[in-house]
C-alpha positions as CSV (number, residue, x, y, z in Angstrom):
1,M,188.2,-47.9,-23.4
2,T,189.5,-51.0,-21.6
3,T,190.3,-49.5,-18.3
4,D,188.0,-50.8,-15.6
5,D,186.1,-47.9,-14.1
6,R,186.8,-49.1,-10.6
7,R,190.5,-49.0,-11.3
8,R,190.7,-45.7,-13.1
9,L,193.3,-43.3,-11.8
10,R,193.7,-39.8,-12.9
11,T,197.2,-38.3,-13.2
12,V,196.7,-36.6,-9.8
13,D,195.6,-39.8,-8.2
14,L,198.7,-41.7,-9.4
15,A,200.9,-38.8,-8.3
16,R,199.5,-38.9,-4.7
17,T,200.4,-42.6,-4.3
18,A,204.1,-41.7,-4.4
19,G,204.1,-38.1,-3.2
20,L,205.0,-36.8,-6.7
21,S,203.8,-33.9,-8.9
22,T,201.5,-34.5,-11.8
23,Q,204.2,-33.3,-14.1
24,Q,206.6,-36.0,-12.8
25,I,204.0,-38.6,-13.7
26,R,203.7,-37.2,-17.2
27,N,207.5,-37.3,-17.4
28,Y,207.6,-40.9,-16.2
29,E,205.2,-41.9,-18.9
30,D,207.1,-40.0,-21.6
31,A,210.4,-41.7,-20.4
32,G,208.8,-45.2,-20.5
33,V,209.0,-45.7,-16.8
34,L,205.2,-46.2,-16.9
35,P,203.3,-48.0,-19.7
36,A,201.6,-45.8,-22.1
37,A,198.4,-44.4,-20.7
38,E,195.0,-44.5,-22.4
39,R,193.4,-41.1,-23.2
40,T,189.8,-39.9,-22.8
41,E,188.1,-38.4,-25.7
42,S,189.1,-35.0,-24.3
43,G,192.7,-36.1,-24.2
44,Y,193.2,-36.7,-20.4
45,R,195.4,-39.5,-19.3
46,V,193.7,-42.5,-17.7
47,F,195.9,-44.8,-15.6
48,G,195.1,-48.1,-14.0
49,E,196.5,-50.8,-11.7
50,R,199.4,-51.6,-14.0
51,H,200.6,-48.0,-13.8
52,R,200.4,-47.9,-10.1
53,L,202.4,-51.1,-9.8
54,A,204.9,-49.8,-12.4
55,L,205.3,-46.6,-10.4
56,L,205.9,-48.4,-7.1
57,T,208.4,-50.8,-8.8
58,Y,210.3,-47.9,-10.3
59,R,210.5,-46.0,-7.0
60,T,211.9,-49.1,-5.3
61,L,214.4,-49.8,-8.0
62,Q,215.7,-46.2,-7.7
63,N,216.9,-46.9,-4.2
64,G,219.1,-49.8,-5.2
65,Y,220.1,-49.0,-8.8
66,G,219.8,-45.2,-9.1
67,P,217.4,-43.3,-11.2
68,V,219.3,-43.7,-14.5
69,T,219.5,-47.5,-14.4
70,A,216.0,-47.8,-12.9
71,T,214.6,-45.8,-15.8
72,R,216.4,-48.0,-18.3
73,I,215.1,-51.2,-16.6
74,M,211.5,-50.1,-16.7
75,R,211.7,-48.6,-20.2
76,T,213.2,-51.9,-21.5
77,V,210.4,-53.9,-19.8
78,H,207.7,-51.8,-21.3
79,E,209.4,-52.1,-24.7
80,G,208.8,-55.8,-24.4
81,D,212.4,-56.8,-23.8
82,V,212.3,-58.6,-20.5
83,P,215.7,-60.4,-21.0
84,G,217.3,-57.0,-21.8
85,A,215.9,-55.5,-18.6
86,L,217.2,-58.5,-16.5
87,A,220.6,-58.0,-18.2
88,L,220.6,-54.5,-16.8
89,V,219.9,-55.9,-13.3
90,D,222.7,-58.4,-13.7
91,A,225.1,-55.7,-14.8
92,A,224.2,-53.6,-11.7
93,H,224.8,-56.5,-9.4
94,A,228.1,-57.3,-11.1
95,A,229.2,-53.7,-10.5
96,L,228.4,-54.0,-6.8
97,H,230.4,-57.2,-6.8
98,G,233.4,-55.5,-8.4
99,E,233.2,-52.7,-5.8
100,R,233.3,-55.3,-3.0
101,G,236.4,-56.8,-4.7
102,S,238.1,-53.5,-4.7
103,L,237.4,-52.9,-1.1
104,R,238.6,-56.4,-0.2
105,A,241.8,-55.6,-2.1
106,A,242.3,-52.4,-0.1
107,R,242.0,-54.3,3.2
108,E,244.5,-57.0,2.1
109,A,246.9,-54.3,1.0
110,L,246.7,-52.5,4.3
111,E,247.2,-55.8,6.2
112,A,250.3,-56.5,4.1
113,L,251.7,-53.1,4.8
114,D,251.2,-53.5,8.5
115,A,252.9,-56.9,8.4
116,Q,255.9,-55.5,6.5
117,G,256.2,-52.4,8.6
118,A,257.7,-49.2,7.4
119,E,261.2,-49.5,5.8
120,P,263.3,-46.4,5.6
121,V,264.6,-45.2,2.2
122,P,268.4,-44.9,2.4
123,G,270.0,-41.6,1.5
124,N,268.3,-38.3,0.8
125,G,267.6,-38.8,-2.9
126,G,265.3,-41.8,-2.7
127,L,265.9,-45.2,-4.4
128,R,266.7,-46.2,-7.9
129,I,264.6,-48.8,-9.8
130,G,267.0,-51.6,-9.1
131,E,267.0,-50.9,-5.4
132,V,263.2,-50.8,-5.2
133,A,263.0,-54.0,-7.2
134,A,265.3,-55.8,-4.7
135,L,263.4,-54.3,-1.7
136,V,260.0,-55.3,-3.0
137,G,261.1,-58.6,-4.4
138,V,260.2,-58.1,-8.1
139,R,262.1,-57.6,-11.4
140,T,262.7,-54.0,-12.6
141,S,260.6,-54.9,-15.7
142,A,257.5,-55.4,-13.4
143,L,258.0,-51.9,-11.9
144,R,258.1,-50.5,-15.5
145,V,254.9,-52.3,-16.4
146,W,253.2,-51.0,-13.3
147,E,254.4,-47.5,-14.1
148,A,253.1,-47.8,-17.7
149,A,249.8,-48.8,-16.4
150,G,249.7,-45.6,-14.3
151,L,250.0,-47.4,-10.9
152,L,253.4,-46.0,-10.0
153,T,254.6,-42.5,-10.6
154,P,258.3,-42.2,-9.6
155,G,260.1,-38.9,-10.0
156,R,263.0,-38.4,-12.4
157,E,266.5,-37.3,-11.6
158,R,267.6,-34.1,-13.3
159,G,270.2,-34.6,-16.0
160,T,270.2,-38.4,-16.1
161,G,266.4,-39.0,-16.2
162,Y,266.8,-42.0,-13.9
163,R,263.7,-43.0,-11.9
164,V,263.8,-42.0,-8.3
165,Y,261.4,-43.6,-5.8
166,A,260.3,-41.7,-2.7
167,P,259.0,-43.6,0.4
168,A,255.4,-43.3,-0.9
169,D,256.5,-44.8,-4.2
170,V,258.0,-47.8,-2.4
171,R,254.9,-48.2,-0.4
172,D,252.8,-48.1,-3.6
173,A,255.1,-50.7,-5.2
174,R,254.6,-53.0,-2.2
175,V,250.8,-52.6,-2.5
176,V,250.8,-53.5,-6.2
177,H,253.1,-56.5,-5.6
178,T,250.9,-57.8,-2.8
179,L,247.7,-57.5,-4.8
180,R,249.2,-58.9,-8.0
181,R,250.2,-62.0,-6.1
182,S,246.6,-62.4,-5.2
183,H,245.7,-62.0,-8.9
184,Y,243.9,-58.7,-8.6
185,P,243.6,-56.9,-11.9
186,F,245.0,-53.4,-12.4
187,E,241.5,-51.8,-12.4
188,Q,241.0,-53.0,-8.8
189,I,244.5,-52.0,-7.6
190,R,244.2,-48.5,-8.9
191,P,241.4,-47.4,-6.4
192,V,243.5,-48.8,-3.5
193,L,246.4,-46.6,-4.4
194,D,244.2,-43.6,-5.0
195,G,242.7,-44.2,-1.6
196,L,246.1,-44.3,0.1
197,R,247.2,-41.1,-1.6
198,R,244.0,-39.3,-1.0
199,E,243.6,-40.3,2.7
200,G,247.2,-39.8,3.4
201,G,247.6,-43.0,5.5
202,G,246.4,-46.4,6.4
203,E,244.1,-45.5,9.3
204,A,242.3,-42.9,7.3
205,L,241.9,-45.3,4.5
206,R,240.6,-48.0,6.9
207,T,237.9,-45.5,8.0
208,A,237.0,-44.7,4.4
209,I,236.8,-48.4,3.5
210,A,234.5,-49.2,6.4
211,A,232.2,-46.4,5.4
212,R,232.2,-47.5,1.8
213,E,231.5,-51.1,2.8
214,Q,228.5,-50.0,4.8
215,A,227.2,-48.0,1.8
216,V,227.7,-50.9,-0.6
217,T,225.8,-53.2,1.8
218,A,223.0,-50.7,2.0
219,R,222.8,-50.5,-1.8
220,T,222.9,-54.3,-2.2
221,R,220.0,-54.7,0.2
222,A,218.1,-51.9,-1.6
223,A,218.9,-53.6,-4.9
224,L,217.5,-56.9,-3.7
225,E,214.3,-55.2,-2.6
226,G,214.1,-53.6,-6.0
227,A,214.7,-56.8,-7.8
228,G,212.0,-58.5,-5.7
229,R,209.5,-55.7,-6.6
230,L,210.5,-56.1,-10.3
231,H,209.9,-59.8,-10.1
232,T,206.4,-59.2,-8.7
233,Y,205.7,-56.7,-11.4
234,L,206.8,-59.1,-14.1
235,T,204.9,-62.1,-12.8
236,C,201.5,-60.3,-12.1
237,T,198.7,-62.0,-14.0
238,D,197.2,-60.4,-17.1
239,D,194.1,-59.6,-15.1
240,T,196.0,-57.7,-12.5
241,L,198.0,-55.8,-15.1
242,R,195.1,-55.0,-17.4
243,G,195.0,-51.2,-17.2
């Protein structure tokens, strides 16, 4: 057995370092979160310093990347694929960046709506597609493309099947036009529209955006801490990691 007697940790010892149950430690080893443990002649697991560092790294990664991604990162490391593990880290940070972009898009859309002000829809039956196109400043073909992409959902007139745009539909068209001019892709525009419809108004959406921005910032800080812990784990010397 190569584990240094001074560094030997039983399953219960390792569990206590993180306030976990012994079964969770066994599950972590089975999932690849921890390196494979040595066994005594009687079959008991013997852990060492490397396992302790791996456990602390995983627990920190969880806070920023969530348990699923953190598990994949640690398992990939212990499979010997460090570049693959770092690619998972990169992907998680890219997702956070994308979420920030969506929130920025929502803010820009709300600012544009405030600047334009609310314009009444003439008549009781809403607007036809040509009227909306003229009001928003786009071609009718653009409105059809946005509808095909699921961004706009105008009603249909009975009998004729003509599109009929209610005030909320006109607002949505303005939002899409504003964000498309800023080169936002459809996948970042869709959450803005969903937020407006869900929250029922600009002020409610602003509150939701602010709360979401705080959450993303907290996750980013936690992810940075987790990445730092992972870097330490990866760069420990062989002597330190020898279990």
